[in-house]
C-alpha positions as CSV (number, residue, x, y, z in Angstrom):
1,M,0.0,0.0,0.0
2,K,2.9,2.4,0.9
3,T,4.5,1.5,-2.5
4,I,1.3,2.4,-4.4
5,L,1.0,5.6,-2.4
6,K,4.6,6.6,-3.2
7,F,4.1,5.9,-6.9
8,T,0.9,8.0,-7.0
9,I,2.7,10.9,-5.3
10,I,5.7,10.6,-7.8
11,L,3.3,10.4,-10.8
12,M,1.4,13.5,-9.6
13,S,4.6,15.4,-9.1
14,L,5.8,14.5,-12.6
15,T,2.5,15.4,-14.3
16,G,2.6,18.7,-12.5
17,F,5.8,19.6,-14.4
18,T,4.6,18.3,-17.8
19,Q,1.4,20.3,-18.4
20,T,0.9,20.7,-22.1
21,T,-1.2,23.0,-24.3
22,S,-2.7,21.7,-27.5
23,I,-1.6,23.4,-30.7
24,Y,-3.6,22.0,-33.6
25,D,-2.3,24.1,-36.5
26,P,1.1,22.8,-37.6
27,N,2.1,26.2,-39.0
28,F,1.4,27.8,-35.6
29,E,3.5,25.2,-33.8
30,Q,6.3,25.6,-36.4
31,T,6.3,29.3,-35.8
32,L,6.6,28.8,-32.1
33,I,9.5,26.5,-32.7
34,D,11.2,29.1,-35.0
35,L,10.7,31.7,-32.3
36,G,12.4,29.5,-29.7
37,I,9.2,29.2,-27.7
38,D,8.3,25.5,-28.3
39,S,11.3,23.9,-26.6
40,D,10.9,20.3,-27.8
41,G,11.3,21.4,-31.4
42,V,8.9,18.8,-32.7
43,I,5.6,19.2,-34.5
44,N,3.4,17.1,-32.1
45,Q,0.3,19.2,-31.7
46,Q,1.3,20.3,-28.2
47,V,3.7,22.7,-26.4
48,L,4.7,22.7,-22.8
49,T,2.5,25.2,-21.0
50,S,5.6,26.4,-19.1
51,D,7.1,27.4,-22.5
52,I,4.3,29.8,-23.3
53,N,2.8,31.2,-20.1
54,Q,5.7,33.7,-19.6
55,V,5.8,35.0,-23.2
56,T,4.9,38.7,-23.2
57,H,5.3,39.5,-27.0
58,L,4.1,37.4,-29.9
59,D,4.3,38.5,-33.5
60,L,2.8,35.9,-35.9
61,S,2.6,38.3,-38.8
62,T,6.2,37.8,-39.8
63,S,6.1,34.0,-39.7
64,N,7.7,32.0,-42.6
65,H,5.0,29.4,-42.2
66,L,1.7,30.9,-43.3
67,P,-1.2,30.5,-43.3
68,I,-1.9,30.0,-39.6
69,E,-5.5,29.2,-39.9
70,D,-6.1,28.4,-36.2
71,I,-4.4,29.7,-33.1
72,E,-6.0,27.3,-30.6
73,G,-3.7,27.3,-27.5
74,I,-3.3,31.1,-27.5
75,E,-5.5,31.2,-24.4
76,N,-2.6,29.8,-22.3
77,F,-0.2,32.6,-23.2
78,T,-1.4,34.3,-20.0
79,A,1.4,36.8,-19.7
80,L,1.0,38.1,-23.2
81,K,1.0,41.9,-23.5
82,V,1.5,42.4,-27.2
83,L,-0.1,40.2,-29.9
84,N,0.1,40.7,-33.7
85,I,-1.9,38.3,-35.9
86,S,-2.1,40.6,-38.9
87,G,-2.4,38.8,-42.3
88,I,-1.8,35.3,-40.9
89,G,-4.7,33.7,-42.8
90,F,-6.8,33.0,-39.7
91,E,-10.0,31.1,-40.4
92,N,-10.8,29.2,-37.2
93,I,-11.0,26.1,-39.4
94,F,-11.7,23.6,-36.6
95,E,-15.2,25.2,-35.9
96,S,-16.6,25.2,-39.5
97,D,-20.2,25.3,-38.4
98,I,-20.1,28.9,-37.2
99,A,-18.5,32.1,-38.5
100,P,-14.8,32.6,-37.5
101,Y,-14.4,34.1,-34.1
102,L,-11.5,34.6,-31.7
103,D,-11.8,34.8,-27.9
104,L,-8.8,36.4,-26.2
105,S,-10.6,37.0,-22.9
106,T,-8.2,34.8,-20.9
107,L,-5.3,37.1,-21.8
108,T,-5.8,39.4,-18.9
109,A,-2.4,41.1,-19.3
110,L,-3.0,41.9,-23.0
111,E,-2.2,45.6,-23.8
112,E,-1.9,45.7,-27.6
113,L,-3.6,43.7,-30.3
114,Y,-2.9,44.1,-34.0
115,F,-5.2,42.2,-36.4
116,T,-5.2,43.7,-39.8
117,S,-7.0,41.3,-42.1
118,E,-5.0,41.6,-45.3
119,G,-1.4,40.5,-45.5
120,D,1.0,40.0,-48.5
121,A,-0.5,36.6,-49.3
122,H,-3.0,35.7,-46.6
123,E,-6.1,37.3,-45.2
124,N,-7.8,36.8,-41.9
125,A,-11.5,35.8,-42.0
126,L,-12.4,37.1,-38.5
127,F,-16.0,38.0,-37.7
128,H,-16.2,38.2,-34.0
129,L,-13.5,39.2,-31.5
130,F,-14.0,38.7,-27.7
131,L,-12.1,40.8,-25.2
132,T,-14.3,40.7,-22.2
133,N,-11.8,40.2,-19.4
134,N,-8.8,42.3,-20.6
135,P,-8.6,45.3,-18.3
136,N,-5.1,46.4,-19.5
137,L,-5.9,47.0,-23.1
138,T,-4.5,50.2,-24.6
139,T,-4.4,49.6,-28.3
140,L,-6.6,47.8,-30.9
141,E,-5.6,48.3,-34.5
142,S,-6.7,46.8,-37.8
143,L,-5.7,48.6,-40.9
144,D,-8.1,46.4,-42.9
145,V,-11.0,45.0,-40.8
146,G,-12.1,42.6,-43.5
147,W,-15.1,40.7,-42.3
148,L,-15.1,42.0,-38.7
149,E,-18.6,42.5,-37.4
150,V,-18.4,42.5,-33.6
151,I,-15.8,43.4,-31.0
152,D,-17.0,42.5,-27.5
153,L,-15.5,44.7,-24.8
154,E,-18.3,44.4,-22.3
155,G,-16.7,43.7,-18.9
156,S,-13.3,45.0,-19.9
157,D,-14.6,48.4,-21.0
158,V,-15.3,49.9,-17.5
159,N,-11.6,49.5,-16.7
160,L,-10.2,50.8,-20.0
161,N,-8.8,54.3,-19.7
162,N,-7.1,55.9,-22.7
163,L,-8.0,53.0,-25.0
164,T,-7.0,53.7,-28.7
165,M,-8.9,51.9,-31.4
166,N,-7.7,52.5,-35.0
167,F,-9.6,50.7,-37.8
168,T,-9.8,50.9,-41.6
169,G,-12.3,49.2,-43.8
170,D,-14.3,49.5,-47.0
171,W,-18.0,48.6,-46.4
172,Q,-18.2,46.6,-43.1
173,D,-20.3,47.9,-40.2
174,I,-18.7,47.2,-36.8
175,C,-20.6,46.9,-33.6
176,I,-18.6,47.4,-30.3
177,N,-20.3,45.6,-27.4
178,V,-20.0,47.7,-24.3
179,T,-21.6,48.0,-20.8
180,D,-23.1,51.5,-21.4
181,P,-23.7,52.1,-25.2
182,V,-25.3,55.5,-24.6
183,A,-22.3,56.8,-22.7
184,A,-19.9,55.3,-25.3
185,Q,-21.8,56.9,-28.2
186,N,-21.7,60.3,-26.4
187,A,-18.1,59.9,-25.2
188,Q,-19.0,60.1,-21.5
189,G,-17.5,58.5,-18.4
190,V,-14.6,56.2,-19.1
191,Y,-15.4,56.3,-22.8
192,A,-14.5,60.0,-22.8
193,S,-10.8,58.9,-22.6
194,W,-11.1,56.6,-25.7
195,N,-9.6,57.6,-29.0
196,V,-11.5,55.8,-31.7
197,T,-11.0,56.1,-35.4
198,Y,-12.7,54.2,-38.2
199,N,-11.7,55.2,-41.7
200,S,-14.3,53.5,-44.0
201,Q,-15.9,54.2,-47.3
202,T,-19.4,53.2,-46.2
203,G,-19.0,51.2,-43.0
204,V,-20.4,52.5,-39.7
205,L,-19.0,51.9,-36.2
206,S,-21.6,51.8,-33.4
207,Y,-21.9,50.8,-29.8
208,S,-24.4,48.4,-28.2
209,D,-24.9,46.2,-25.2
210,D,-26.5,43.4,-27.3
211,C,-24.4,43.0,-30.4
212,E,-25.1,39.7,-32.0
213,I,-22.2,37.8,-30.4
214,L,-22.2,34.4,-32.1
215,H,-24.1,33.2,-35.2
216,T,-25.1,30.1,-33.3
217,A,-27.6,32.3,-31.6
218,S,-29.0,33.3,-35.0
219,K,-29.2,29.7,-36.0
220,E,-31.5,29.0,-33.1
221,K,-33.8,31.7,-34.4
222,I,-33.6,30.9,-38.2
223,N,-33.3,27.1,-37.8
224,F,-31.4,26.2,-41.0
225,S,-28.8,23.8,-42.4
226,L,-26.5,24.1,-45.3
227,Y,-25.2,20.9,-46.9
228,P,-23.1,19.4,-48.2
229,N,-20.2,21.3,-46.7
230,P,-17.6,21.0,-48.3
231,A,-19.4,21.2,-51.6
232,S,-18.1,20.4,-55.0
233,H,-20.8,21.6,-57.6
234,Q,-23.8,22.6,-55.5
235,F,-25.2,22.9,-52.1
236,H,-28.6,23.0,-50.5
237,I,-30.2,25.1,-47.7
238,K,-32.9,23.7,-45.5
239,S,-34.8,26.3,-43.6
240,T,-38.1,26.7,-41.9
241,E,-38.0,30.5,-42.7
242,N,-38.4,32.3,-45.9
243,L,-34.9,33.7,-46.9
244,D,-35.0,37.1,-48.5
245,Q,-31.4,37.1,-49.6
246,I,-28.6,34.6,-50.1
247,K,-25.2,35.9,-51.1
248,L,-21.9,34.2,-51.7
249,Y,-18.7,36.1,-50.8
250,N,-15.1,35.1,-51.2
251,I,-12.6,35.4,-48.3
252,Q,-11.7,38.9,-49.5
253,G,-15.3,40.1,-49.0
254,K,-16.1,40.3,-52.7
255,L,-19.6,39.4,-53.7
256,I,-19.4,36.3,-56.0
257,K,-23.0,35.3,-56.5
258,T,-26.5,36.2,-55.4
259,F,-29.3,33.6,-55.2
260,H,-33.0,33.5,-54.7
261,Q,-34.3,30.9,-52.3
262,Q,-34.3,27.6,-54.3
263,E,-33.6,23.9,-53.9
264,I,-30.1,23.8,-55.5
265,Y,-27.4,26.4,-55.3
266,D,-25.0,26.0,-58.1
267,V,-21.3,26.7,-57.4
268,S,-19.8,24.6,-60.3
269,D,-18.4,27.8,-61.8
270,V,-16.7,28.9,-58.6
271,A,-13.0,28.3,-57.9
272,S,-12.1,26.0,-55.0
273,G,-11.6,27.7,-51.7
274,V,-13.2,29.2,-48.6
275,Y,-16.4,31.3,-49.0
276,F,-19.1,32.7,-46.9
277,V,-22.8,32.5,-47.5
278,K,-24.8,35.3,-46.0
279,L,-28.5,34.5,-45.4
280,R,-31.1,37.0,-44.5
281,S,-34.7,36.5,-43.3
282,D,-37.2,38.6,-41.4
283,L,-35.6,37.4,-38.2
284,Q,-31.9,37.8,-38.7
285,E,-28.9,38.0,-40.9
286,L,-26.3,35.3,-40.4
287,T,-23.2,34.0,-42.1
288,Q,-22.1,30.4,-42.7
289,K,-18.7,29.3,-43.9
290,L,-18.7,27.2,-47.1
291,I,-15.8,25.3,-48.5
292,V,-15.9,24.6,-52.2
293,Q,-13.8,21.8,-53.5
């Protein structure tokens, strides 16, 4: 019995020193190896948590291994102060049933975030950004917001003095989720210290306390399914609602096709790649990722 107890204590001690964090994207892991962060130097879908939880600056935009389509594991970079994910080709590919989102709320030390969509060769497909427990934020910058629709700051916002947000976009409307949207819109209270710039041709930046956070919520209201996904020549949409508008966009945000509600949606003339289908009904507008093979 004593031997078993000793073995259990030793095993618990060893596992305490070998905590790992999953890294599913091989290009993300290779970048961490190149930066000298992943100490085992092997692509094995994991990194020692002790290798990453003291990192304060991480620039993925200069990686030689793009695209980095998923940054699962970033939540354990708990000391991170500066993060640059501009133009890395982010798509959140491992959650294909909902629009790409990124939750950085566990990074409580985060001060600066750079997430420009367009890079030299790769663009981020990011719709929703969660920063709800980041009381040290000073800078949010995206010189091309791409598909960005929602930035959720509710919870963090009441602690954010002198926050600078600098955005550039063409057509996209951005909703900032905050605790007090009236005060934010009128630059009152803590929001009076914010410096917010949105240079856009037609897009509007607004504040709300109920921005549509995840398209899964919309799906509950619209009740639809898109299949097959991936699709080769065509896809179908099953919905209990009448859809007023169905549009297909490429990852750069360019409108490729417009459909009326019908049984078969033909994409045989569309190049292989990642697209987004925007659906609109009387209830909601939502976006579903579609892969065309």
